[in-house]
C-alpha positions in Angstrom: 104.4 167.0 154.9 107.5 165.8 155.7 106.8 164.0 158.9 103.7 162.7 156.8 106.4 161.0 154.3 108.5 160.0 157.2 105.8 158.1 159.0 104.1 156.3 156.1 107.8 154.7 155.5 108.2 153.9 158.7 105.1 152.0 159.0 105.8 150.2 156.2 109.3 149.0 157.1 108.1 148.2 160.5 106.5 144.9 159.2 107.6 142.9 156.1 105.0 143.4 153.1 104.6 139.8 152.6 103.2 139.3 156.0 100.9 142.2 155.5 100.2 140.8 152.1 99.2 137.3 154.0 97.1 139.2 156.3 94.9 140.9 153.7 94.6 137.4 152.3 92.8 135.7 155.6 90.7 138.6 155.9 88.7 138.0 151.8 86.4 135.7 150.7 86.9 132.5 150.0 85.1 133.1 146.8 87.0 135.9 145.7 90.5 134.0 146.5 89.4 131.0 144.5 88.3 133.3 141.4 91.8 135.0 141.9 94.0 131.9 141.5 91.5 130.3 138.7 92.1 133.6 137.1 96.2 133.3 137.2 96.3 129.6 136.4 94.6 130.4 133.4 97.1 133.4 132.5 100.3 131.0 133.4 98.4 128.0 131.3 97.7 130.3 128.4 101.2 131.8 128.1 102.7 128.4 128.3 100.4 127.1 125.4 101.3 129.9 123.2 104.7 129.8 124.2 105.0 126.1 123.3 103.1 127.1 120.0 105.4 130.1 118.6 108.6 128.2 119.6 107.7 124.8 118.1 105.9 126.3 114.6 108.6 126.5 111.8 107.2 127.7 108.6 108.0 125.3 106.4 109.2 126.6 103.1 112.1 124.2 101.8 112.3 121.7 99.3 114.7 119.0 99.6 116.5 117.2 97.0 118.0 114.1 97.9 119.1 110.7 96.5 122.2 108.6 96.0 125.3 110.1 94.1 125.2 110.7 90.6 121.3 110.1 90.7 120.9 113.6 89.2 120.4 116.0 91.9 122.3 118.7 90.9 121.8 118.8 87.4 117.6 118.8 88.3 118.3 121.4 90.3 119.7 123.6 87.8 117.4 123.3 85.4 114.6 124.0 87.5 116.2 127.3 88.8 118.1 128.1 85.5 116.0 125.9 82.7 119.1 125.5 81.0 121.7 122.6 81.7 125.2 123.4 83.3 127.8 120.9 83.9 127.9 119.4 87.5 130.1 117.4 89.4 129.6 116.0 92.9 128.4 117.9 95.5 130.2 117.3 99.2 127.9 120.2 100.7 124.7 121.7 100.3 123.2 124.3 97.4 120.5 126.5 97.8 118.2 128.9 96.3 114.9 130.4 95.6 112.7 128.6 93.2 109.7 130.3 91.8 106.9 127.9 91.0 104.8 127.7 87.7 101.8 127.7 89.1 99.0 130.9 89.2 99.8 131.6 92.8 103.8 131.8 91.8 104.5 130.5 95.6 108.6 130.8 96.1 110.3 127.8 97.8 113.8 127.5 99.0 115.4 124.3 96.8 118.2 122.7 98.4 120.4 120.3 96.9 121.7 117.6 99.3 124.7 115.9 98.9 124.2 112.1 98.3 127.5 110.7 100.4 126.0 109.1 103.3 128.7 110.4 105.5 127.3 114.4 104.3 123.4 113.7 103.6 122.2 112.6 107.4 123.3 115.6 109.1 122.4 117.8 106.0 118.5 116.4 106.3 118.5 116.7 110.0 119.4 120.4 109.7 116.7 120.8 107.4 114.0 118.7 108.2 112.2 120.6 110.3 111.5 123.3 107.7 110.9 120.4 104.4 107.7 121.6 102.4 108.5 118.8 100.2 111.4 115.8 99.0 111.9 115.5 95.8 114.1 112.0 95.9 115.8 111.4 92.9 116.1 108.2 91.6 118.5 107.0 88.7 116.2 104.7 86.7 118.9 103.3 84.2 120.9 101.7 87.2 118.0 101.1 89.5 118.3 97.2 89.9 121.9 97.4 90.9 121.1 100.5 93.6 117.5 99.4 94.9 118.7 97.7 98.2 120.7 101.7 98.8 117.8 103.7 97.5 115.4 101.9 100.0 117.7 102.3 102.6 118.2 106.0 102.2 114.1 106.1 101.7 113.6 104.6 104.9 115.5 106.5 107.1 113.6 109.6 105.6 110.3 107.8 105.9 110.6 106.3 109.7 111.7 109.6 111.0 109.8 110.9 113.7 109.6 114.5 112.5 109.2 114.3 108.9 106.6 111.5 110.0 104.5 114.2 111.1 104.9 117.0 108.8 104.6 114.7 106.4 105.7 117.0 103.3 104.8 116.3 100.1 107.1 113.3 98.3 108.2 113.1 94.9 110.3 110.2 93.8 111.8 111.7 90.6 112.7 108.3 88.3 115.9 110.2 86.3 117.6 109.8 83.5 114.5 108.2 81.2 116.2 109.2 78.0 118.8 105.5 78.9 117.7 102.6 76.9 117.7 100.3 80.1 115.9 103.0 82.1 112.7 101.6 84.8 109.7 102.7 84.4 108.6 104.8 87.4 105.8 102.1 88.0 108.2 99.7 88.4 110.4 101.4 90.3 106.9 102.1 92.7 106.6 98.3 93.1 110.2 97.6 93.5 110.6 100.1 96.5 107.3 98.8 98.3 108.9 94.9 98.2 112.1 96.1 99.3 110.8 98.9 101.9 108.6 96.3 103.3 111.9 93.7 103.5 113.7 96.3 105.5 110.5 97.4 107.7 110.5 93.2 108.7 114.4 93.1 109.5 114.3 96.4 111.5 110.9 96.0 113.4 112.3 94.4 116.1 114.1 97.8 117.2 110.6 99.3 117.3 108.6 99.4 120.6 105.8 97.2 120.5 103.4 100.3 122.3 103.9 102.9 120.6 105.6 102.3 117.5 108.6 104.6 117.9 111.9 103.9 119.4 115.0 106.4 118.6 113.4 109.3 116.7 111.9 106.4 114.3 108.3 105.4 113.6 106.8 102.7 112.0 106.3 102.1 108.6 103.4 102.1 106.9 100.3 99.8 108.6 100.8 97.0 111.0 99.6 93.6 109.6 99.8 95.0 106.1 102.5 94.6 103.4 104.3 98.4 102.8 102.3 100.3 99.9 103.0 104.0 99.7 99.3 104.9 100.1 99.6 104.0 103.4 101.6 107.1 104.5 100.2 110.2 105.6 102.3 112.0 103.1 101.2 113.3 99.1 103.3 110.6 97.1 103.8 110.9 93.3 106.3 108.8 91.2 106.9 111.0 88.1 109.6 110.0 85.1 112.4 113.0 84.2 115.0 113.1 82.2 117.6 116.3 83.0 120.1 115.8 80.5 118.9 115.1 76.8 119.9 112.0 74.7 120.9 113.7 71.3 122.2 117.1 72.9 122.8 118.2 76.5 120.4 121.2 76.4 118.0 119.9 73.4 115.4 117.3 75.0 115.2 117.5 78.8 112.0 116.7 80.2 111.2 118.3 83.8 107.8 119.2 82.9 106.2 116.5 85.5 108.6 117.6 88.1 107.8 121.6 87.7 103.5 120.3 87.9 104.5 118.3 90.8 106.1 121.7 92.9 103.5 123.7 91.2 100.9 121.7 93.5 102.6 122.7 97.3 
């Protein structure tokens, strides 16, 4: 028994395994060999496909609260979570918590309050944009005329981001502070934003590729050859009016029902 084992090992080592394998392949039928290579190719392609699919797919369960400083994002954040007034101050970092929507399904989302300061919001949006299911863009309706350019520029950067354009999260433009006398209506804010975004698109279009409409991670806003309208977006877009702070008392007559209904549809 021991002699047989020694003989086998000697024969195996006397001729390299690869050389033996190649000789065996040469003796096989060509059709059989083609079948082997096709099967191997299919296995490799399947592994690559599912690897890319699993690697790129992410659960989009975040709702981002965006807007300029002092638009009322943080108060809306606390209203949605706690249902009551909480005194707030300007945020310097993001805050997040689980929000349960008021729907029959009772879906839960991660609500993220993003600071409005330009130096902070860009990196935080970059951090969470892959998982954004919805964006609540908060506008201060009482001073909208003064802020319209800044609001449009921020919104333009969101709407032309290639990842956000591809994922097309629901966009809710929350026209806040409707309790203030000079507040603009949601309809007027939508019309003026469309005009301002159209102007921004014209001034920045030179930086976009004429072939695929994308350069440096940006996409063309709306449809070429037509004035911009929110209806041109792949996103579901809603403009709603709300007031996070009551006019008579801080906690008495706030109104965020329209916003909660939008979030219940997600």
